[in-house]
C-alpha positions in Angstrom: 95.4 105.1 145.4 93.8 105.4 142.0 91.4 102.6 141.4 92.2 100.5 138.0 89.6 101.2 135.3 87.1 98.6 134.5 88.7 97.3 131.7 91.7 96.6 133.5 89.8 94.6 136.0 87.6 92.9 133.0 91.4 91.6 131.8 92.2 90.7 135.0 89.1 88.1 135.5 89.6 86.8 132.2 93.3 85.6 132.8 92.1 83.5 136.0 89.9 81.6 133.7 92.7 80.2 131.7 92.8 76.4 131.7 96.6 76.0 131.0 99.9 77.1 132.0 101.1 79.9 129.4 104.4 79.9 130.2 104.6 76.3 129.2 103.0 76.7 125.8 105.2 79.6 125.3 108.2 77.8 125.7 106.8 75.0 123.3 106.3 77.4 120.8 109.6 79.0 121.2 111.2 75.5 121.1 111.8 75.3 124.9 112.8 77.0 127.7 116.0 78.2 127.1 115.0 79.5 123.9 112.3 81.6 125.8 114.9 82.7 128.3 117.0 84.0 125.5 114.4 85.6 123.4 113.1 87.8 126.5 116.8 88.7 127.1 117.3 90.3 123.7 114.0 91.8 123.6 114.8 93.3 126.8 118.2 94.6 125.7 116.9 96.1 122.4 113.9 97.8 123.7 115.3 99.3 126.7 117.5 101.1 124.6 116.9 104.3 123.4 118.0 104.0 119.9 117.1 100.4 118.8 114.0 100.6 121.3 112.4 103.5 119.5 109.9 101.8 117.6 106.7 104.2 118.4 105.1 104.6 114.8 102.5 106.7 115.7 102.6 110.3 113.9 105.7 109.8 112.2 106.4 110.4 108.5 107.5 108.0 106.1 111.1 109.8 105.9 111.5 109.8 109.8 110.4 105.8 109.7 113.0 104.8 107.3 115.9 106.8 108.7 115.1 105.5 112.3 115.2 102.2 111.3 118.3 102.5 109.4 119.5 104.3 113.0 118.2 101.1 114.5 119.7 98.4 112.4 123.4 100.2 113.1 122.6 100.1 116.8 121.9 96.5 116.9 125.1 96.0 114.8 127.1 98.1 117.8 125.4 96.8 120.8 127.3 94.6 123.0 124.7 92.2 123.2 127.0 89.1 124.4 124.8 86.8 122.7 125.5 84.8 119.2 122.9 86.8 117.0 123.2 84.4 114.1 120.8 81.8 115.4 117.5 81.6 114.0 116.1 82.4 117.3 118.5 85.5 117.9 117.5 86.8 114.9 113.8 86.2 115.1 114.1 87.8 118.6 115.5 91.2 117.3 113.1 91.6 114.7 110.2 90.8 116.8 111.3 93.1 119.5 112.0 96.2 116.8 108.2 95.4 116.0 109.3 94.6 112.4 111.1 97.7 111.6 114.7 97.0 111.1 116.6 98.9 108.5 118.6 97.2 105.5 116.6 94.1 105.9 117.8 92.8 102.4 121.3 93.9 102.9 121.1 91.1 106.1 118.1 88.7 104.9 119.3 88.2 101.2 122.5 89.9 100.1 124.8 88.0 102.7 122.7 84.7 102.7 123.5 84.3 98.8 127.1 85.5 98.9 127.6 83.3 101.4 125.5 80.4 100.3 126.8 81.0 96.5 129.9 82.3 97.0 133.5 80.5 96.8 135.6 80.3 100.2 137.8 83.2 98.9 134.6 85.3 98.1 133.1 84.3 101.7 136.2 85.3 103.2 136.4 88.6 101.0 132.8 90.2 101.3 131.2 88.4 103.9 133.5 90.4 106.7 132.9 94.0 104.7 128.7 93.5 104.8 128.7 92.4 108.2 130.5 95.1 109.4 128.1 97.9 107.2 131.7 98.6 105.3 129.7 97.5 102.4 125.6 97.9 102.0 124.5 95.7 99.8 121.0 94.0 97.9 119.8 90.9 95.8 118.7 92.4 92.3 116.6 89.7 90.6 113.2 91.2 89.8 113.4 93.5 86.7 110.8 96.3 85.3 109.3 93.4 83.0 109.8 89.9 84.5 109.6 88.7 87.9 108.5 85.1 88.7 109.5 84.2 85.0 113.4 83.9 85.3 113.9 82.6 81.8 112.7 86.0 80.9 114.8 88.2 82.5 117.0 90.4 80.4 119.8 91.4 82.1 123.3 90.1 80.6 126.8 89.3 82.1 129.0 89.5 79.0 132.7 87.5 79.3 135.4 89.8 77.9 138.7 87.6 77.7 140.9 90.7 76.5 140.1 92.4 79.8 139.4 89.7 82.1 136.1 91.5 83.1 132.3 90.7 82.7 130.3 93.5 81.3 126.9 93.7 82.7 124.1 95.7 80.7 120.5 96.2 80.7 119.6 96.1 77.0 116.1 97.6 77.4 113.8 99.6 79.6 111.9 96.3 80.5 115.4 94.8 81.7 116.4 97.1 84.6 116.2 95.9 88.2 112.8 97.2 89.7 112.0 96.4 93.4 115.0 94.7 95.3 115.0 96.2 98.9 117.5 98.6 100.0 118.5 99.6 96.5 117.3 103.0 95.9 119.4 104.9 98.2 121.3 102.3 100.6 123.1 99.6 98.5 126.3 100.3 97.0 126.7 97.0 95.8 124.6 94.3 94.7 124.1 90.8 93.7 122.9 91.0 90.1 121.1 87.9 88.6 122.2 88.3 85.1 122.2 86.0 82.0 125.9 84.5 81.5 127.3 85.1 78.2 130.3 83.3 76.4 131.3 83.7 72.9 127.8 84.5 72.0 126.6 81.3 74.0 124.0 81.5 76.7 124.6 79.7 80.3 121.3 81.0 81.8 120.9 83.3 85.1 124.1 83.4 87.5 124.7 86.0 90.4 127.4 88.8 90.3 128.8 91.0 93.0 128.1 94.6 91.3 129.6 97.8 92.7 126.8 100.4 91.7 128.0 103.4 94.3 131.4 105.1 95.0 132.3 104.0 98.3 133.9 107.9 99.1 130.9 109.9 97.6 128.3 107.1 97.5 127.4 108.9 94.3 126.2 106.3 91.2 129.2 104.9 89.3 129.5 105.8 85.6 127.3 103.7 83.9 124.9 103.4 86.9 121.4 104.8 87.2 119.9 104.1 90.5 117.2 105.6 92.8 113.9 104.9 94.4 111.1 103.5 92.7 108.5 105.9 94.5 105.8 105.5 97.1 104.0 102.5 97.9 101.3 101.1 100.0 103.7 101.0 102.8 107.0 99.6 103.9 108.3 102.7 104.2 111.2 101.4 106.2 112.7 99.7 102.8 114.2 101.6 100.3 113.1 99.5 97.2 114.8 100.9 93.7 115.6 100.8 90.2 119.1 100.0 88.7 119.6 100.2 85.1 123.5 99.5 84.2 125.0 100.3 81.1 127.8 98.0 79.5 128.9 98.1 83.7 132.0 96.2 84.0 133.1 94.0 86.9 135.9 91.9 87.7 136.1 88.4 86.4 136.0 87.2 90.1 133.1 89.2 91.1 131.0 86.1 89.6 129.7 84.3 92.5 132.0 81.0 92.4 130.3 78.7 94.5 128.5 76.5 91.9 129.9 77.7 88.6 132.9 79.7 87.3 134.3 81.4 84.1 138.3 80.6 83.9 140.5 83.2 82.5 140.3 81.6 78.7 136.6 81.6 79.3 135.6 78.3 80.2 132.5 77.5 81.7 133.2 75.2 84.6 130.5 73.9 87.0 131.9 73.3 90.2 128.8 71.8 91.9 125.3 71.1 90.6 123.5 74.2 88.9 120.4 73.4 91.1 122.2 74.6 94.2 121.3 78.3 92.5 117.9 77.7 93.7 118.6 77.3 97.3 119.0 81.2 97.8 115.3 81.9 96.4 113.8 79.1 98.7 115.7 80.0 101.8 114.2 83.7 101.4 111.3 82.2 100.9 111.5 79.7 104.0 112.3 82.8 105.8 110.1 85.4 104.9 106.8 83.4 106.1 107.9 83.8 109.8 108.8 87.5 109.8 106.1 88.7 107.0 103.5 86.4 107.6 103.1 84.4 110.8 104.4 86.8 112.8 101.8 89.8 111.7 98.7 87.4 112.1 100.1 86.3 116.0 99.9 90.4 116.6 96.4 90.4 115.0 95.3 87.6 116.7 96.2 89.2 120.1 95.0 92.6 119.4 91.6 91.3 118.3 91.3 88.5 121.1 92.2 91.1 123.8 90.0 94.0 122.5 87.2 91.5 121.8 87.1 90.4 125.5 87.5 93.8 127.1 84.8 95.6 124.7 81.3 95.3 125.9 78.4 95.5 123.6 75.2 94.5 124.1 73.6 91.6 126.3 72.7 88.1 124.9 69.4 87.7 127.1 67.1 91.1 127.8 67.7 93.2 130.5 71.0 91.3 131.4 74.6 93.2 131.5 76.4 93.5 128.7 78.8 90.9 127.7 82.0 90.8 126.1 82.2 90.9 122.2 84.0 87.6 122.2 80.8 86.1 124.2 79.0 86.1 120.5 79.6 82.9 118.6 79.8 84.9 115.7 82.6 86.6 116.8 84.5 83.4 117.9 84.1 82.2 114.4 86.1 85.1 113.1 89.0 85.1 115.5 89.1 81.7 117.2 90.1 79.6 114.2 92.8 82.3 113.4 94.6 81.8 116.6 94.6 78.2 115.9 96.1 79.0 112.2 98.9 81.2 113.7 99.9 78.1 115.8 99.3 75.9 113.2 101.3 77.9 110.7 104.0 78.7 113.0 105.2 74.8 113.3 104.7 74.4 109.7 107.3 76.8 109.5 109.4 75.4 111.8 109.1 71.8 110.1 110.0 73.4 106.3 112.7 75.3 107.9 114.6 72.0 108.9 113.3 70.2 106.3 115.3 72.9 104.2 118.1 72.7 106.1 118.5 68.6 105.6 117.6 69.0 102.1 120.5 71.8 101.4 122.8 69.3 103.4 121.8 66.0 100.9 122.0 68.5 98.0 125.6 69.8 98.9 126.6 66.0 98.9 125.4 65.5 95.4 121.9 63.8 96.4 118.7 65.8 94.7 116.5 63.4 95.1 113.9 65.7 97.5 115.0 68.7 95.7 111.8 68.3 93.5 109.5 68.2 96.8 111.6 70.9 98.6 110.7 73.4 95.5 107.3 72.8 95.7 106.9 72.9 99.6 108.2 76.2 99.8 106.6 77.7 96.6 103.3 76.4 97.8 103.7 77.3 101.2 104.8 80.7 100.4 101.6 81.4 98.7 99.6 79.7 100.9 100.6 81.0 104.4 100.8 84.6 103.5 97.4 84.4 101.8 95.8 82.9 104.7 97.6 85.3 107.5 97.1 88.3 105.2 93.2 87.5 104.8 93.3 86.6 108.9 94.7 89.9 109.6 92.2 91.9 108.2 89.2 89.8 109.6 91.0 90.5 112.8 90.7 94.3 112.1 87.2 94.1 110.7 86.5 92.4 114.3 87.6 95.2 116.1 85.0 97.5 114.4 85.5 100.9 114.5 88.5 101.4 116.9 90.5 98.7 114.5 90.4 101.2 111.6 92.6 103.8 114.0 96.2 103.6 113.2 96.2 103.5 117.0 95.0 100.0 116.9 98.1 98.5 115.3 96.2 96.9 112.5 97.3 99.7 109.3 101.0 99.1 110.1 100.6 95.5 110.7 98.6 94.9 107.5 100.1 97.4 105.0 103.4 95.9 105.6 102.0 92.5 105.4 100.4 93.2 102.2 103.6 93.0 99.9 104.0 89.1 101.3 101.6 88.0 99.0 103.9 89.5 96.1 107.1 89.8 96.3 109.6 86.1 96.0 107.2 84.9 93.7 103.7 86.3 92.9 101.3 83.6 94.8 99.4 82.0 91.8 102.7 81.6 89.9 103.9 79.8 93.5 101.0 77.9 93.7 101.2 76.3 90.2 104.5 75.6 90.8 103.6 73.2 93.7 101.2 72.0 91.4 103.4 70.9 88.6 105.1 68.6 91.2 101.5 67.1 92.4 100.8 66.0 88.7 104.0 64.5 87.9 103.3 62.4 91.4 99.8 61.5 90.0 101.4 60.4 86.8 103.5 58.3 88.9 100.2 57.1 90.9 98.4 56.3 87.7 101.3 54.2 86.6 101.6 52.3 89.6 104.2 53.6 91.5 104.1 54.1 95.1 104.5 58.0 95.7 106.6 59.1 98.8 107.0 62.2 100.5 104.3 64.4 101.4 102.1 63.7 98.5 101.7 60.1 99.3 97.9 60.1 100.0 98.1 59.7 96.3 98.8 56.0 97.5 95.5 55.8 99.1 91.7 54.2 98.0 89.9 57.2 96.9 86.5 55.2 97.2 86.6 55.2 101.0 84.1 56.3 103.1 84.2 57.5 106.7 81.7 55.4 109.2 82.0 57.8 112.4 78.5 58.2 113.7 79.1 61.2 116.3 80.3 65.0 116.4 83.3 63.9 118.7 84.7 61.2 116.2 84.5 63.4 113.6 86.4 66.7 115.2 89.4 64.0 116.0 92.7 65.2 114.5 93.6 62.3 113.3 90.0 61.8 111.5 90.1 65.3 110.1 93.8 64.5 108.7 92.0 61.5 106.7 89.5 63.7 105.4 91.9 66.2 104.2 94.1 63.4 102.4 91.3 62.2 100.6 90.1 65.5 99.7 93.6 66.1 98.1 93.8 62.6 96.7 90.7 63.2 94.8 91.5 66.5 93.4 95.0 65.9 92.2 93.4 62.8 90.4 90.3 64.4 89.0 92.6 67.4 87.7 95.1 64.9 86.5 92.6 63.3 84.3 91.3 66.7 83.4 94.9 67.4 81.7 95.0 64.1 80.3 91.7 64.5 78.5 92.4 68.0 77.2 95.5 66.7 75.4 93.6 63.8 73.9 91.8 66.2 72.2 94.4 67.5 70.6 95.3 70.5 73.3 98.8 70.9 74.0 100.2 70.5 77.2 100.4 74.3 77.9 97.1 75.0 76.5 95.9 72.2 79.0 97.6 73.6 81.5 96.2 76.7 81.5 92.6 75.5 80.5 93.2 73.8 83.8 95.1 76.3 85.8 91.7 77.1 88.7 91.4 73.7 89.4 95.3 73.3 89.6 95.6 76.5 92.4 92.7 74.9 94.2 94.8 71.3 94.0 97.7 73.0 95.4 95.6 74.4 98.4 94.4 70.9 99.4 97.3 69.6 98.9 99.2 72.1 101.8 95.9 71.6 103.9 97.1 68.3 104.2 100.6 69.6 105.2 99.3 71.6 107.8 97.0 69.3 109.5 99.7 66.3 109.4 102.2 69.1 110.9 99.7 69.7 113.5 98.8 66.2 114.3 102.5 65.2 114.5 103.3 68.3 117.0 100.9 66.8 119.3 101.8 63.5 119.4 105.9 64.4 119.8 104.9 67.3 122.5 106.7 67.0 125.7 104.3 68.8 127.8 101.4 68.4 130.1 98.3 66.7 129.9 96.1 69.7 129.8 98.2 71.7 127.4 98.4 68.6 125.1 94.5 68.9 125.2 94.6 72.7 124.2 96.7 72.1 121.3 94.5 69.1 120.5 91.7 71.5 120.8 93.2 73.9 118.2 94.0 71.2 116.0 90.4 70.4 115.5 89.2 73.8 115.4 91.5 74.5 112.4 90.8 71.3 110.9 86.9 71.5 111.2 86.8 75.3 110.2 88.8 74.7 106.8 87.0 71.5 106.1 83.4 73.1 106.7 84.2 76.1 104.4 85.0 73.5 101.5 82.6 70.8 102.7 81.2 70.6 98.9 84.6 68.5 98.4 83.6 65.6 100.5 80.1 65.3 99.8 80.3 65.4 96.5 81.5 61.9 95.9 79.8 60.5 99.2 82.8 60.5 101.4 81.1 61.7 103.9 76.9 61.9 103.7 75.0 65.0 104.7 74.6 64.0 108.7 77.9 63.9 108.9 78.5 67.4 107.1 76.0 68.5 109.6 77.9 66.8 112.7 80.9 68.5 111.5 79.4 71.7 111.6 78.1 71.4 115.2 81.2 70.3 116.5 83.1 73.1 115.0 80.8 75.5 117.1 81.5 73.3 119.9 85.1 73.6 119.9 84.5 77.3 119.5 83.1 77.2 123.0 86.0 75.2 124.2 88.8 77.2 122.9 86.9 80.6 123.9 87.6 79.8 127.9 91.7 79.4 127.0 91.7 82.2 124.2 93.4 85.1 126.1 95.9 82.6 127.5 96.7 81.4 123.7 97.4 84.7 122.5 99.8 85.9 126.0 101.6 82.7 125.2 102.9 84.5 122.4 104.8 86.5 124.5 104.6 90.2 122.5 105.3 93.2 124.7 103.3 96.2 124.7 106.4 98.0 122.6 106.1 95.1 120.2 102.5 95.2 119.7 102.2 98.8 119.2 98.7 99.0 119.6 96.6 101.0 121.9 93.4 98.4 122.1 95.5 95.3 122.5 97.9 96.0 125.4 98.5 93.6 128.1 96.2 95.3 130.9 93.6 96.5 128.7 93.5 99.7 129.3 91.7 100.4 126.1 90.2 103.8 126.6 92.3 105.7 128.3 95.1 104.6 125.7 92.9 105.6 122.8 92.7 109.1 124.3 96.2 109.5 125.3 97.0 108.9 121.7 94.3 111.3 120.4 96.0 114.2 122.2 99.3 113.6 120.4 98.1 114.3 117.0 100.0 117.0 115.7 96.6 118.6 114.4 95.9 118.9 118.2 98.9 120.8 118.9 96.9 123.9 118.8 93.0 124.5 119.4 92.4 126.4 116.2 93.7 124.7 113.0 95.2 127.7 111.4 94.9 126.0 107.7 91.2 125.4 108.0 90.2 128.2 109.9 92.0 130.6 107.3 89.7 129.0 104.2 86.3 128.7 106.4 86.4 132.1 108.6 84.6 134.6 106.2 81.7 132.1 105.6 82.1 131.2 109.3 81.5 134.6 110.4 78.7 135.4 108.0 77.1 132.5 109.7 77.8 134.3 113.1 76.3 137.1 111.7 73.0 135.7 110.7 72.7 133.8 113.8 73.0 137.3 115.6 70.0 138.8 113.5 67.6 135.7 114.0 68.6 135.9 117.4 67.4 139.8 117.7 63.8 138.7 116.0 62.8 136.4 118.3 
């Protein structure tokens, strides 16, 4: 029997050091043992299928990846899963099992939910079965060439024609063509088009319309439709991003999604429920995308970086001592371990936000819109905050893996480039932060007038002049103390920015001018608010966790590490008003370094608890067994350039000069 490589033995030894039950944490992350069982069952069925499980990205062209992703999507629809695939657990499991490479994601993730949420019962009955069976392929077309996040700036119109009982969909300018929607370029034959409704020359704002754009027999664009692919992107080869220009295209009156509003045969505009429900679809997409397009990639990146850093030996800490794992260096620990904590923190926050969204949508359908401003601010802010934090974290993980991290075989290029788009789509992040900030400034106005602030900004009711009294590192590292620090920081920042805006307005600036001049502080203020949300969620999760004392302590350590790491990066905001003193600031840094040492022992178990298969990871340096070097070499041998010993193109260009060099060397040899 062949002996195991030193790297495999190293990983086995590292797993013996884990101090907690990995399966217990896996179950807790999943939401329970049954959720873990279901996820694993779905993963196994998909990854063992020859079509759905073909997720090998190495050395495939962009076109091959696109076609394979579409095949995978169709195969998933036709597989006999014997499982309800509509639950969040099932959908996330399928997404993970396919290594973020499922075709027609906007059809399933945006077109279908929009029809289901904004259509009338009759429209849902008509369109949803067709879409579920891939008998029509849909997309969600909102963003235009000239406008994205600014809905009021969108230029596509839908004009009601009473004589023919139709709407005329028109893109009057070059800039008004739809641009970027996924599944649009070559796949979709229908689109939910967001257009400005016009009746008798009166505008009613953005409304959703189902528009057929391709012939169902030939798949050719319909008359009046120009549609195609927008060109090569950083990545996202599996997503068919497209443009759509409609020139006075007519659709039946009943194709206006009528769950919220409708236009009757006489041209009367009738609201059936509150128009604010129209925002529900956009908020749902933001809630979902942070899980799949941000947190999941960060978990992958942390798993790869941690396993590689444990396996990779580089130098020695003491002279003449054996080489040590890279993760034994504290500088490496501070790169990776806070990101593991962040991956856990963001996971729990995404779950809480999703539950909050479900509760609030139920309230809104019952006519209670009290919490809509809070929900809008939270989903906008968390979309920006999580995608930004996860993207930055993924690249830190890549760089922490040195040269091997730059190889496609590491898995990082695929993870990072796909993740890169998340900071832009469904709302550019600066705009999203400012939407969150707008709500916070309103809360600050209420607080300044003596009103009690409720919701996630209730820290505005706290005394901003309070000071911390803790005198030890352990006290300062406690999650409850850290939460209070975050609350104080956000409290002071929100009130400061609110006061700045008021002062600017007092000098004669308009509200818009004052807002623009304070925009940098507004963004930082929103981030501070979201820090509070994260630490509050994490501490709440620990308080409510039904796990063993050891697993609770592990979560406690992660929460402390995350809180200390963020505060130490922003320590000036606690020192500026004397909330902590210089000694406490030094103690907080020492507490973080101590926490790194504690978490180091369990780092492998914490990423193992994400429970990714090697097929999901698609990484030669992050596989479970740690057999890095053999995998890298085997993958290199697969390179198309290694198909022949001599690269014909290169040799054809260089052979004459190389032969001259051969002759020159022969001449030199004869003279010696």
